[in-house]
Every structure is written in C-alpha cells, then in structure tokens.
C-alpha positions, 0 to 999 in steps of 0.5 A: 535573492541570487541562486545559493551555492549548492551545499557541499558538506553541510553539518558535520557528523560527530568526530570519531576520536576513538577510531583513528583508523576509521578516520583514515578511511576516505569519506566516500568509502565510509559512506559506502560502508555505512550505507552498505551496513544499513542495507544489510541490516534492513535486509535482515529486518525486512525478510522475516515474513517473505514467505507469508501467504497472499491475502486479497489484494496480493491475489489481485496483484498477481492476477492482474500482472499475470495478464499479457503486458499490453493487456494490463492497462485495459484490464485495469479498467475493471479495477480502478488502479493505474498500471505502472506497478502491475507492468513492473510486476509482470516483467518481474514474474516473467523472470522470477516466477509468481511465488510468494517470496519472489514477488515479495522480493520486488517490494523488498528491493523498492524498500531497500532502495529507499535507504540510499535515496533518503541519504541522497535526498537529505545530504544534497540539501541539508548536509551529510548529517541530515542524509545519514539520519534520513537513511537510518529512519528509512532503514528502520521505518515499520511501514516500509518494513511491512510493505517490503514483504507484501506484493503491492505497490506501496513500497514503490509509492513511498520510494517515488514520493521521496524522489519527488520531494527531493527533486522538488526542493532541488529544482524550485528552492536551490534552483538546480535545473538539471534535476527538472527531468527527474522531478517530472519523471518521478511525479509521472511515475508516482501518479502512474503507480497509485491514484493518491499520487495525484493528491501529492501532485497537487501538494507539489503545486501548493508547495511551490508557494514558499519557493516562489515567494523566496526566489529573485527570478520569478519569471525563470521560476514560472518557466521551470514550473510550466515545463516541469508540470507540463511534462507530467501532464503530457506523460499522464495524458494517455491514461486520462481516458482510463482514469475517467472511465474508472472514476465513473464506474469503479471506486472504493465502496469498501471505504467510508467518509473520513472524519478529521480524527481518521487522519491520526491513525494512518499517521501513527501507522506510517510513523510506527506508533503513537509515541513517534509522532510526538517525539518528532513533533517536539525534537524534530520540530525544535531542529527545524526551528533551529534551521529557520532561525539561522536565516535571521542571524547577522551572518546568514548566507543565501544557503541558510535562507534556501534551507529555510525555504526548503523546510517550508516547502517540505512541510507544505507538501504532505500537509496540502496533499493530505488536505486534498485527499481528505477533501476528495474522500468526502465526495468519493470515499477512498481513505485508508492507512496504506494509501498514506504511502505517498507521504512516507518519503516526505515525512522521513526526509523532514524527520531526518532534517529535524533530528539532525539539527536538534543536536544531542537530543536529536541523536537520543531521539533517533536512538529511541525511535529506532528502539521503538521500531526494532519490532515491526510486527511483521508477524501480522503478515502471516496471519493476514489471510488463511486462504492458503491453509483452507485451499490446502485442506480442501484440494483433495476433495475438489475435482475439475469442473467443481464450482468454487463460489466466493461470497466475498467477491474480491477473494476469487483471485487469491482462491484461484492462485492456491486451488488446483487447476480445472475448477470453475469460479463464481462469486455472489454476483455471477459466474466469473470468466476471468478469476485473475481479477475482480470487476469493480464496475458498479459492483455495489449495485450488481451485488445488491441486485444479485439475490442469493436464492436466484443466483445459487439456483443457477449455480446448482443447475450448472452442476452434474450430480456428484459434483461439488460446490465449494461455498467460501464465506468470509470470516466476520471477526469484528463489527468494522464491516460498516462501509456500504460494500463490506456491510452488504458482503456481511449480509450476503454471507449469512444469506448464502449460507442459509440458502445453500443449507436449505437447497434440496439438491445440495448435501453438506459434506464438509467444512474447513477449517474447524475452529473449536474453541480457537480464536477466529482467524482472518480469512475465509471458511469453506463449506463443501456441498455435493449435488445429489442425483435426486432433490432432498425432501427437506420436509421429511428430513425436518419431520424425522429430526423432530421425531428423533428429538421427541424420542430422545 
C-alpha cells in the first residue's frame, strides 16, 4: 500500500456544549491549558515524598555520580550499569547539589515530561483523543509517581521507552522518515541508561515484522531499518568493551531465576494494582479491536490500515522485549519489578489508544483507573531505609579514624553519605578504598571467601585502643532473602554479630536503634564497640556471670 496520510485530527473529543466560552478558545490554547493543568496536578501528586531518605540504590547513584564526569564510565565497570543517567545526575548535582530533594527533582522532571510526550505519542498516530487519554494515564501512573521521587534512572527509562515506541510507529508504520534520527537517538539513549533497554531494543526488531508485512515498499523499509538500527549500533559500540567486562565479572547475584508467574507481579506494579490490568485487558482490548475492525470496513482508508498495523507493532514491542528479558534471566538472573520501567511507556501508549477507542466505557474505565491511582502509596518511600535515622543517632559517638563495617556491603555508599567525614569504611569482605561505590566484580565469590573471624581480626588490629568499630547489620525482616547474594549476607550478618560480641579486644558500648516492641523497620542496625587497651578475659567473664546466676 502507499504511505498513508499522516493523521491530523483523528477521533474528536466530546463536544463541550455547556461551555461555549471554552469552545471559543483556539484548540492549541486549550491543549496547552489542559496539559498545563495535568502537569500541575502531577507535580502536586509526585512531590509528597521528595524529602524521603536515600536507600541502598540511591546511595549508589549519588556516590557514582560524585566521581569526575569523565571517570564515571570507568567507575561503572565495578557496578554493571551503563553511564548516561549517572552522567546526567553528575551535571545536575554540580549545579543544584546532592541533597535528597534536589536529586529527586531530576527524576520528577523526567516523570513530568512523560505527560506531554504521551500526548504527542498518542495524538500523532491515533488522534487527539488517544493523546489526551495517554497523557492522563501518564499523569496518574503510580509507577512514574513512585520513581519520580527516587534518585534512580527509572523515570528516565520510562520516558525514553515511550519516545522509542512512538518513533518506531511513526517511522516504520506511517513511514515518516523525518523521525528516523529520533528513533535511533532515543533507542541509543535507552540502552545507555539501563541494560534492559537492550531487551526492548530486541523487541523493536521483532515489532518490525507486522510493519514490514504491511508495507508496499519493502526495499525502502529495509533501508530505513538498516540506517536506524545501524546508527544505534554505531552509537553504542564504544560501550561494548565495558559491557563485555561487566557481563564477565558483575551481575545480579541478589536476583533469582524468574518463573512464568514472576511476570505478573511486576506487570501489576507498573499498572498500579491487580484490578487495572484486567480493566485494560477488557475495555482497552475492546477499543483496540474496534480500531483493528475498521480496516475491514468497505470505506476503510490507508490511514485505518496503518493504525491497525501500529497497534500490532505496539503489542509485539513489549511482549517480545519481556520474552527476551525473561529468557535471558534464566541464564543470568536479573529480574526485578523496577526493571519493567522499559515497558511503562509502550504500555501507557497502548492503554491510552485502547481506552480512547472504547467509547463511553473507555471514559468510565479511565475515571475508575484514575481513582484507583489517586493514592500512589509513596509513603513507602519514607520507610524504605532507616540509614539516615541511624546515622543521626550514632554520629555523636564516632570520631575521625573510627571504622564503620557494613555487613551488607552495598549499604556502604549510603552510610558514607549520612555519616560524618573522616570515618574509615569497610564491609564484610575487605577495607573499602572508595566508599562511594560497591565493587560487584565477582562479589559473591569474594564474600564467600571472606571468613568473618579472619576479616574482623584484621579490622580490630587496625584500631587503636579507645577507637570505635561500628558494626552495621541489615535488619532481616522477612524470609525473602533467598537469592545467592542475599542468603549469604543473611548468614554473614549473624556470624559477624557473634564474632564481634566474642572478640576479646572489643567492648559493646551501644546499639541503635532500639526497637522494644515496635515492628522492625527496613534498613540497618548499628552496634558500637570500643577497642580496649588490654584484651578481655572472656573465660573469666563467663565464670563471673555463672556465679551471679547461681547466687540469684
């Protein structure tokens, strides 16, 4: 078929008969005002936890970004992540500082930008109504709301994936070649932001199949595909040596191989509850079916056929990407709900299109979803880690030269962020030269080899009498620590506590926080030990304790 005309208006919004004054306002102005209202509302919704304390991963983000701009790519060989987000965060921190709220605002900006981009993505291919529905969904989506207030890359990943999906449809379905550079740049930026962008990248290749089958000029189509994906390959090529080194030495030992059932939890997470996927499957699916049926009508236009192809492309994109991610995690586990950020953009776009074409039922379903999404539960961000509280409670008892030992090794950067300057840091593996980052290279093997008795003895010997050793243990709240890394950390935590209590050169002087009968929080507990001038006689202490018990 010949290239269809680019849709101009598409499906119209309901007429506002009760507001003649509003109808007199030019359409462009109404759209600007509407998007502005959505941005203001979303800004209110997504700033309830801007001052929430950092947790483990946020401490790593700030720590990595605190290195020199040109040093960050090399530093990331220890971490396993691509560099784009950390480079952006470095520039942001150099201007606005590294505070909790200021770094959260960067993520907020990415989440807010998703709203006009969602409108552009929907309106440009399926009409203004679809654009408005997609923008409203982007305004309220709890996943975006949550990660708009966390110093991590997931809001940026969601935004870039949305751009990739929209550009893919424009270029390869509606044959708007002017968007080819945008497709290549956005996909390259995505794979430079998170490794799961590679899985979505494979999904874009698979999603070309329905577009290729529908096009009349397959030679030009293939030429554009070679140019578009070739540009992504050229842009990503400089990172390939680092990716190879990361793949060989780092990984996600804290993750387990996913089962088929593991897919559904993250899907409900990005869609904000178990009810929403069902509502979207029923109502949104009916709306998508309406668009698909339109191509079979006697008066079907090239535009109708193109929209049907676009829907199949948008369906195949996340499904293929998820299939690749799940399969890859069977070999090297790296499967967790927040990584599903790469599917948020395509899902919101597809949901917006489906609901927009489902008539009044689509409007009612949208209202119900927004009601379900009204409370995004961002209060959980406040309780995600207690490291800030613990640091505040012990900072008066530690002095330069004292040693902080994090038994959960990747907690070191966030501990370093909150504790006073001049302290030395170590983890349950070795002394830490750079407390701004954790070295994930062969970390599981190194932790297995690091026997607590031997490592603790070396730490104690590095202290002078009167100095303090702060042992920071993770609070094990549930039995979910079953992955190879977390299971070993759990085991080591108990071992380190016993070894420190039994060490003849250490005297316990305090514990923070004290829980009493309160529910255990997420985070850590710090036990403070003072090195004595002379080793304690543990046998004599035990005899005295038995004598006291006998006398009682």
